[in-house]
Short mmCIF file of the C-alpha atoms (twelve columns), coordinates in Angstrom:
data_MODEL
# 
_entry.id   MODEL 
# 
loop_
_atom_site.group_PDB 
_atom_site.id 
_atom_site.type_symbol 
_atom_site.label_atom_id 
_atom_site.label_alt_id 
_atom_site.label_comp_id 
_atom_site.label_asym_id 
_atom_site.label_seq_id 
_atom_site.Cartn_x 
_atom_site.Cartn_y 
_atom_site.Cartn_z 
_atom_site.pdbx_PDB_model_num 
ATOM 1   C CA . MET A 1   0.000   0.000  0.000   1 
ATOM 2   C CA . SER A 2   1.299   3.459  -0.865  1 
ATOM 3   C CA . SER A 3   2.520   5.635  1.991   1 
ATOM 4   C CA . ASP A 4   1.438   8.755  0.060   1 
ATOM 5   C CA . PRO A 5   -1.749  10.029 1.748   1 
ATOM 6   C CA . PHE A 6   -2.753  11.750 -1.498  1 
ATOM 7   C CA . ALA A 7   -1.998  8.830  -3.831  1 
ATOM 8   C CA . ILE A 8   -5.641  8.171  -4.702  1 
ATOM 9   C CA . LEU A 9   -7.122  11.649 -4.298  1 
ATOM 10  C CA . ILE A 10  -7.328  12.137 -8.064  1 
ATOM 11  C CA . SER A 11  -8.862  8.741  -8.840  1 
ATOM 12  C CA . ASP A 12  -11.266 8.944  -5.879  1 
ATOM 13  C CA . SER A 13  -12.318 12.454 -6.880  1 
ATOM 14  C CA . ARG A 14  -12.942 11.469 -10.477 1 
ATOM 15  C CA . ALA A 15  -14.946 8.406  -9.479  1 
ATOM 16  C CA . PHE A 16  -17.160 10.548 -7.251  1 
ATOM 17  C CA . LEU A 17  -17.502 13.334 -9.831  1 
ATOM 18  C CA . ASN A 18  -18.414 10.866 -12.568 1 
ATOM 19  C CA . SER A 19  -21.155 9.435  -10.388 1 
ATOM 20  C CA . LEU A 20  -22.290 12.947 -9.499  1 
ATOM 21  C CA . ALA A 21  -22.480 13.827 -13.199 1 
ATOM 22  C CA . ASP A 22  -25.055 11.066 -13.631 1 
ATOM 23  C CA . ASN A 23  -26.955 12.045 -10.474 1 
ATOM 24  C CA . ASN A 24  -26.530 15.798 -10.040 1 
ATOM 25  C CA . THR A 25  -29.279 16.287 -7.465  1 
ATOM 26  C CA . LYS A 26  -29.387 17.403 -3.855  1 
ATOM 27  C CA . ASP A 27  -30.878 14.075 -2.795  1 
ATOM 28  C CA . TRP A 28  -28.042 12.067 -4.334  1 
ATOM 29  C CA . PHE A 29  -25.352 14.385 -2.976  1 
ATOM 30  C CA . ASN A 30  -26.812 14.346 0.539   1 
ATOM 31  C CA . GLU A 31  -27.000 10.564 0.455   1 
ATOM 32  C CA . ASN A 32  -23.375 10.368 -0.678  1 
ATOM 33  C CA . LYS A 33  -22.045 13.281 1.360   1 
ATOM 34  C CA . PRO A 34  -20.094 11.000 3.743   1 
ATOM 35  C CA . THR A 35  -18.158 9.700  0.724   1 
ATOM 36  C CA . TYR A 36  -17.482 13.260 -0.474  1 
ATOM 37  C CA . GLU A 37  -16.258 14.309 2.966   1 
ATOM 38  C CA . ALA A 38  -14.066 11.244 3.489   1 
ATOM 39  C CA . LEU A 39  -12.538 10.794 0.037   1 
ATOM 40  C CA . LEU A 40  -12.498 14.341 -1.377  1 
ATOM 41  C CA . LYS A 41  -12.913 17.025 1.276   1 
ATOM 42  C CA . ALA A 42  -10.712 15.603 4.045   1 
ATOM 43  C CA . PRO A 43  -7.677  14.822 1.844   1 
ATOM 44  C CA . ALA A 44  -8.111  18.112 -0.044  1 
ATOM 45  C CA . LEU A 45  -7.997  20.055 3.222   1 
ATOM 46  C CA . ALA A 46  -4.910  18.090 4.251   1 
ATOM 47  C CA . LEU A 47  -3.313  18.858 0.884   1 
ATOM 48  C CA . LEU A 48  -4.071  22.545 1.337   1 
ATOM 49  C CA . ASP A 49  -2.244  22.498 4.682   1 
ATOM 50  C CA . THR A 50  0.695   20.521 3.320   1 
ATOM 51  C CA . MET A 51  1.195   22.783 0.343   1 
ATOM 52  C CA . ALA A 52  0.694   25.914 2.441   1 
ATOM 53  C CA . ALA A 53  3.760   24.915 4.454   1 
ATOM 54  C CA . SER A 54  5.694   24.280 1.246   1 
ATOM 55  C CA . LEU A 55  4.674   27.610 -0.277  1 
ATOM 56  C CA . GLU A 56  5.670   29.418 2.898   1 
ATOM 57  C CA . LYS A 57  9.193   28.033 2.444   1 
ATOM 58  C CA . GLN A 58  9.214   29.055 -1.219  1 
ATOM 59  C CA . THR A 59  7.810   32.553 -0.834  1 
ATOM 60  C CA . GLY A 60  8.450   33.570 2.766   1 
ATOM 61  C CA . GLN A 61  4.738   34.300 3.118   1 
ATOM 62  C CA . VAL A 62  2.067   32.363 4.984   1 
ATOM 63  C CA . PRO A 63  -0.641  31.591 2.418   1 
ATOM 64  C CA . SER A 64  -4.322  31.468 3.182   1 
ATOM 65  C CA . THR A 65  -6.124  28.435 1.806   1 
ATOM 66  C CA . LYS A 66  -9.497  27.726 0.268   1 
ATOM 67  C CA . LEU A 67  -11.350 24.607 -0.785  1 
ATOM 68  C CA . PHE A 68  -14.044 25.752 -3.189  1 
ATOM 69  C CA . ARG A 69  -17.566 24.734 -2.281  1 
ATOM 70  C CA . PRO A 70  -19.182 21.952 -4.300  1 
ATOM 71  C CA . HIS A 71  -22.407 23.947 -4.607  1 
ATOM 72  C CA . ARG A 72  -23.019 25.978 -7.749  1 
ATOM 73  C CA . ASP A 73  -24.566 29.454 -7.723  1 
ATOM 74  C CA . VAL A 74  -27.500 28.848 -10.054 1 
ATOM 75  C CA . ARG A 75  -29.322 32.144 -9.510  1 
ATOM 76  C CA . PHE A 76  -28.326 33.621 -12.865 1 
ATOM 77  C CA . SER A 77  -27.546 30.428 -14.768 1 
ATOM 78  C CA . LYS A 78  -29.630 28.487 -17.239 1 
ATOM 79  C CA . ASP A 79  -27.926 25.363 -15.937 1 
ATOM 80  C CA . LYS A 80  -29.698 24.582 -12.669 1 
ATOM 81  C CA . THR A 81  -27.696 21.496 -11.703 1 
ATOM 82  C CA . PRO A 82  -26.743 22.138 -8.072  1 
ATOM 83  C CA . TYR A 83  -23.139 20.867 -7.893  1 
ATOM 84  C CA . HIS A 84  -19.820 21.490 -9.599  1 
ATOM 85  C CA . LEU A 85  -18.148 18.585 -11.345 1 
ATOM 86  C CA . HIS A 86  -14.681 19.479 -10.102 1 
ATOM 87  C CA . LEU A 87  -12.602 19.825 -6.937  1 
ATOM 88  C CA . HIS A 88  -10.696 23.122 -6.808  1 
ATOM 89  C CA . MET A 89  -8.146  24.383 -4.295  1 
ATOM 90  C CA . LEU A 90  -6.495  27.800 -3.835  1 
ATOM 91  C CA . TRP A 91  -3.486  29.097 -1.926  1 
ATOM 92  C CA . SER A 92  -3.336  32.899 -1.663  1 
ATOM 93  C CA . THR A 93  -0.305  35.095 -1.045  1 
ATOM 94  C CA . PRO A 94  -1.967  38.361 -2.087  1 
ATOM 95  C CA . PRO A 95  -2.111  39.530 -4.738  1 
ATOM 96  C CA . VAL A 96  -1.019  36.171 -6.160  1 
ATOM 97  C CA . GLY A 97  -2.860  32.871 -6.046  1 
ATOM 98  C CA . TYR A 98  -1.803  29.291 -6.713  1 
ATOM 99  C CA . PHE A 99  -4.383  26.794 -7.924  1 
ATOM 100 C CA . PHE A 100 -4.961  23.075 -8.261  1 
ATOM 101 C CA . GLY A 101 -8.024  21.702 -9.983  1 
ATOM 102 C CA . ILE A 102 -9.238  18.141 -10.410 1 
ATOM 103 C CA . GLY A 103 -11.928 17.704 -13.040 1 
ATOM 104 C CA . ARG A 104 -13.424 14.666 -14.676 1 
ATOM 105 C CA . ASP A 105 -11.220 15.224 -17.717 1 
ATOM 106 C CA . TYR A 106 -8.522  17.639 -16.559 1 
ATOM 107 C CA . LEU A 107 -5.839  18.229 -13.955 1 
ATOM 108 C CA . SER A 108 -4.610  21.825 -13.891 1 
ATOM 109 C CA . VAL A 109 -2.040  23.605 -11.756 1 
ATOM 110 C CA . GLY A 110 -1.628  27.338 -12.105 1 
ATOM 111 C CA . GLY A 111 -0.549  30.588 -10.594 1 
ATOM 112 C CA . GLY A 112 -1.011  34.310 -11.038 1 
ATOM 113 C CA . ILE A 113 -3.731  36.890 -10.550 1 
ATOM 114 C CA . MET A 114 -7.171  35.768 -11.705 1 
ATOM 115 C CA . GLY A 115 -8.517  39.279 -12.141 1 
ATOM 116 C CA . PHE A 116 -7.074  42.759 -11.656 1 
ATOM 117 C CA . ASP A 117 -9.126  45.213 -9.647  1 
ATOM 118 C CA . LYS A 118 -9.217  48.795 -10.938 1 
ATOM 119 C CA . ASP A 119 -6.056  49.953 -9.160  1 
ATOM 120 C CA . ARG A 120 -4.058  46.836 -9.981  1 
ATOM 121 C CA . LEU A 121 -5.120  47.014 -13.621 1 
ATOM 122 C CA . THR A 122 -3.654  50.529 -13.734 1 
ATOM 123 C CA . HIS A 123 -0.437  49.255 -12.124 1 
ATOM 124 C CA . TRP A 124 -0.328  46.288 -14.524 1 
ATOM 125 C CA . ARG A 125 -0.583  48.501 -17.591 1 
ATOM 126 C CA . ALA A 126 2.043   50.905 -16.261 1 
ATOM 127 C CA . ALA A 127 4.385   47.984 -15.547 1 
ATOM 128 C CA . VAL A 128 3.801   46.435 -18.972 1 
ATOM 129 C CA . ASP A 129 4.452   49.808 -20.602 1 
ATOM 130 C CA . GLY A 130 7.745   50.159 -18.722 1 
ATOM 131 C CA . PRO A 131 10.873  48.063 -18.184 1 
ATOM 132 C CA . LYS A 132 8.918   45.346 -16.385 1 
ATOM 133 C CA . GLY A 133 6.988   44.668 -19.577 1 
ATOM 134 C CA . ALA A 134 9.903   42.787 -21.089 1 
ATOM 135 C CA . GLN A 135 10.507  40.942 -17.817 1 
ATOM 136 C CA . LEU A 136 6.877   39.831 -17.655 1 
ATOM 137 C CA . PHE A 137 6.944   38.802 -21.313 1 
ATOM 138 C CA . ASP A 138 10.125  36.752 -20.771 1 
ATOM 139 C CA . ALA A 139 8.794   35.078 -17.604 1 
ATOM 140 C CA . ILE A 140 5.597   34.055 -19.394 1 
ATOM 141 C CA . ALA A 141 7.520   32.896 -22.478 1 
ATOM 142 C CA . ASP A 142 9.783   30.744 -20.310 1 
ATOM 143 C CA . LEU A 143 6.754   29.070 -18.728 1 
ATOM 144 C CA . GLN A 144 5.130   28.544 -22.110 1 
ATOM 145 C CA . ALA A 145 8.347   26.906 -23.298 1 
ATOM 146 C CA . GLN A 146 7.886   24.483 -20.391 1 
ATOM 147 C CA . GLY A 147 4.402   23.636 -21.639 1 
ATOM 148 C CA . ALA A 148 2.278   26.202 -19.803 1 
ATOM 149 C CA . ARG A 149 -0.768  27.848 -21.367 1 
ATOM 150 C CA . MET A 150 -2.625  31.117 -20.910 1 
ATOM 151 C CA . ASP A 151 -6.247  31.893 -21.652 1 
ATOM 152 C CA . ASP A 152 -6.946  34.395 -24.419 1 
ATOM 153 C CA . PRO A 153 -6.734  38.106 -23.476 1 
ATOM 154 C CA . GLU A 154 -9.979  39.609 -22.241 1 
ATOM 155 C CA . LEU A 155 -9.795  42.600 -24.608 1 
ATOM 156 C CA . LYS A 156 -9.873  42.505 -28.393 1 
ATOM 157 C CA . ARG A 157 -7.962  45.768 -28.780 1 
ATOM 158 C CA . VAL A 158 -5.092  47.478 -27.014 1 
ATOM 159 C CA . PRO A 159 -6.671  49.925 -24.537 1 
ATOM 160 C CA . ALA A 160 -6.157  53.671 -24.788 1 
ATOM 161 C CA . PRO A 161 -3.844  55.506 -24.527 1 
ATOM 162 C CA . PHE A 162 -1.426  52.774 -25.665 1 
ATOM 163 C CA . ASP A 163 -0.486  52.341 -29.317 1 
ATOM 164 C CA . LYS A 164 -2.001  49.351 -31.087 1 
ATOM 165 C CA . ASP A 165 1.524   48.402 -32.192 1 
ATOM 166 C CA . HIS A 166 2.932   48.506 -28.654 1 
ATOM 167 C CA . PRO A 167 5.656   45.843 -28.239 1 
ATOM 168 C CA . GLN A 168 3.671   44.341 -25.342 1 
ATOM 169 C CA . ALA A 169 0.259   44.717 -26.984 1 
ATOM 170 C CA . ALA A 170 -0.765  41.172 -26.039 1 
ATOM 171 C CA . LEU A 171 -0.122  41.840 -22.354 1 
ATOM 172 C CA . LEU A 172 -1.892  45.201 -22.423 1 
ATOM 173 C CA . LYS A 173 -5.050  43.442 -23.629 1 
ATOM 174 C CA . ARG A 174 -5.104  41.362 -20.453 1 
ATOM 175 C CA . LYS A 175 -7.202  42.061 -17.352 1 
ATOM 176 C CA . SER A 176 -5.697  39.095 -15.517 1 
ATOM 177 C CA . CYS A 177 -2.474  37.113 -15.655 1 
ATOM 178 C CA . THR A 178 -2.637  33.429 -14.848 1 
ATOM 179 C CA . VAL A 179 -0.540  30.623 -16.295 1 
ATOM 180 C CA . TRP A 180 -1.649  26.986 -16.277 1 
ATOM 181 C CA . PHE A 181 0.010   23.599 -16.564 1 
ATOM 182 C CA . ASP A 182 -2.216  20.710 -17.624 1 
ATOM 183 C CA . TYR A 183 -1.266  17.199 -16.551 1 
ATOM 184 C CA . GLU A 184 -2.300  13.628 -17.097 1 
ATOM 185 C CA . GLU A 185 -3.030  11.616 -13.978 1 
ATOM 186 C CA . SER A 186 0.067   9.502  -14.641 1 
ATOM 187 C CA . ASP A 187 2.239   12.651 -14.732 1 
ATOM 188 C CA . ILE A 188 1.281   13.415 -11.152 1 
ATOM 189 C CA . THR A 189 0.874   10.013 -9.553  1 
ATOM 190 C CA . LYS A 190 4.178   8.536  -10.746 1 
ATOM 191 C CA . GLY A 191 6.194   10.994 -8.665  1 
ATOM 192 C CA . GLY A 192 3.630   11.915 -6.030  1 
ATOM 193 C CA . LEU A 193 1.131   14.732 -5.945  1 
ATOM 194 C CA . VAL A 194 2.950   16.930 -3.423  1 
ATOM 195 C CA . PRO A 195 6.321   16.821 -5.248  1 
ATOM 196 C CA . GLN A 196 4.600   17.664 -8.534  1 
ATOM 197 C CA . LEU A 197 2.768   20.629 -7.017  1 
ATOM 198 C CA . GLU A 198 5.943   21.807 -5.299  1 
ATOM 199 C CA . THR A 199 7.891   21.676 -8.562  1 
ATOM 200 C CA . THR A 200 5.178   23.467 -10.520 1 
ATOM 201 C CA . PHE A 201 4.727   26.178 -7.902  1 
ATOM 202 C CA . GLN A 202 8.512   26.659 -7.833  1 
ATOM 203 C CA . ASN A 203 8.587   26.984 -11.623 1 
ATOM 204 C CA . LEU A 204 5.906   29.674 -11.383 1 
ATOM 205 C CA . GLN A 205 7.936   31.803 -8.963  1 
ATOM 206 C CA . PRO A 206 9.709   34.038 -11.520 1 
ATOM 207 C CA . LEU A 207 6.301   35.184 -12.798 1 
ATOM 208 C CA . THR A 208 4.420   35.293 -9.505  1 
ATOM 209 C CA . GLN A 209 7.222   37.255 -7.841  1 
ATOM 210 C CA . LEU A 210 7.006   39.849 -10.605 1 
ATOM 211 C CA . LEU A 211 3.217   40.015 -10.256 1 
ATOM 212 C CA . ALA A 212 3.542   40.487 -6.504  1 
ATOM 213 C CA . THR A 213 5.426   43.761 -7.102  1 
ATOM 214 C CA . LEU A 214 2.657   45.363 -9.172  1 
# 
């Protein structure tokens, strides 16, 4: 038997989420809540604590942690199914966050700032327009060379007053900056979940440290 307490978190989570996908009702979830709490919630909370200690060593900051609720906010959604089909975790060292998500068909680890508030957006654009723009571009390019991805920019055009041909036009069109690594289950389980998260979070440090100075 594996000594890794998180060795089957991914497979257990996916088994539960697949069953939930076929029975996405409050009655089914309440009936199976003990399974959710034992096989998903408890190890996820333990993983949050374990990785918080690791991130503190990496960053010198004590991160806050969050296990996202399974319940969906359906008030303004056409989809009224009550539960998410994923297990998401967050470590925050403001303004930066580190993320781990287990879905039925994805495993994603990421870091950055999910959304700039008004003041930070101003600081972001000023940084991108100055010497830090090239540093941010290089840090992102290095991560992309390692296999990371970014979502498309939120804006279609470079915002005023910046020139549409600005050398960092792609960054100026962003209202967030988060980089993601996607893994197969075998990528994570062969070396252990905690070592994989530690390595990925460490690889993100050149970018997240720059973002923390905005």
